C-alpha positions in Angstrom: 31.5 -29.7 -29.0 28.0 -30.9 -29.5 25.7 -33.6 -28.2 23.1 -35.5 -30.1 20.1 -36.5 -28.2 18.9 -39.7 -30.0 15.4 -39.5 -28.4 14.7 -36.0 -29.9 16.9 -36.0 -32.9 18.1 -32.5 -32.2 21.7 -31.4 -31.9 22.5 -29.3 -28.8 25.5 -27.0 -29.0 27.4 -25.7 -26.0 29.0 -22.3 -26.6 31.7 -21.4 -24.1 32.7 -17.7 -24.2 34.5 -15.9 -21.4 33.0 -12.6 -22.3 30.3 -11.6 -19.8 29.5 -8.1 -21.0 28.0 -6.4 -24.0 29.1 -3.2 -25.6 28.1 0.0 -24.0 24.9 1.6 -25.3 25.3 5.3 -25.0 22.0 7.2 -25.3 21.4 10.5 -23.5 18.7 10.1 -20.9 15.6 12.2 -20.3 15.6 13.4 -16.7 12.5 14.3 -14.8 12.9 15.3 -11.2 12.0 15.3 -8.4 9.7 12.3 -8.3 7.5 12.5 -6.3 7.0 16.1 -7.3 5.6 19.0 -5.3 4.9 22.2 -7.2 7.4 22.1 -10.0 8.8 19.2 -12.2 12.2 19.9 -13.8 12.8 18.3 -17.2 16.1 17.8 -19.1 16.1 16.2 -22.5 18.9 15.4 -25.0 16.8 17.1 -27.7 14.3 20.0 -27.9 10.9 18.9 -26.4 8.1 20.0 -28.7 5.1 18.8 -26.7 4.3 17.8 -23.1 1.1 16.0 -22.2 0.1 15.1 -18.6 -2.6 12.5 -18.1 -4.1 11.4 -14.8 -4.4 7.8 -13.8 -7.7 7.3 -15.7 -6.1 8.5 -18.9 -7.8 12.0 -18.9 -5.6 14.7 -20.4 -5.1 17.3 -17.7 -2.4 19.5 -19.2 -0.6 20.2 -22.5 2.3 22.5 -23.2 4.8 23.2 -26.0 8.1 24.2 -24.4 10.4 24.0 -27.5 13.4 23.7 -25.1 15.8 21.0 -23.8 15.5 22.1 -20.2 12.4 23.5 -18.7 10.1 23.6 -15.6 6.6 22.2 -15.6 4.2 23.6 -13.0 2.3 20.8 -11.2 0.7 23.2 -8.7 -2.8 22.7 -10.1 -2.6 18.9 -10.0 -4.1 16.9 -7.2 -2.2 14.2 -5.3 -1.8 11.0 -7.2 -0.1 9.3 -10.1 0.3 10.9 -13.6 1.7 10.0 -16.9 3.9 12.7 -18.4 4.6 12.3 -22.1 7.4 14.2 -23.8 7.7 14.4 -27.6 11.0 15.1 -29.2 12.6 14.0 -32.5 9.2 12.7 -33.5 9.1 10.2 -30.7 6.9 10.2 -27.6 8.5 9.1 -24.3 6.2 8.5 -21.3 7.1 8.6 -17.6 5.1 7.9 -14.4 5.2 10.8 -12.0 3.7 10.9 -8.5 2.3 14.3 -7.2 2.6 14.8 -3.5 
């Protein structure tokens, strides 16, 4: 069914569909834990991580590593308390995460 609004001259369609869900999107997740972090950040990725950059809140690069692994540990012992952006590169794409250092 449709309604025509004579003032606007636009047809408005009402679509009634009982479906309330969408198809599942399955994509393996990157996991960084714990967050907040103490001395060590654990990383799990669906693909091999080729580069890890850690930036402080001002955007300054404070650490870079090249683990070439799916699961690894990142030492955060030298970082001061605060918020950091951890960027992981895998499959040619960079994924960034906010991490809090206690």
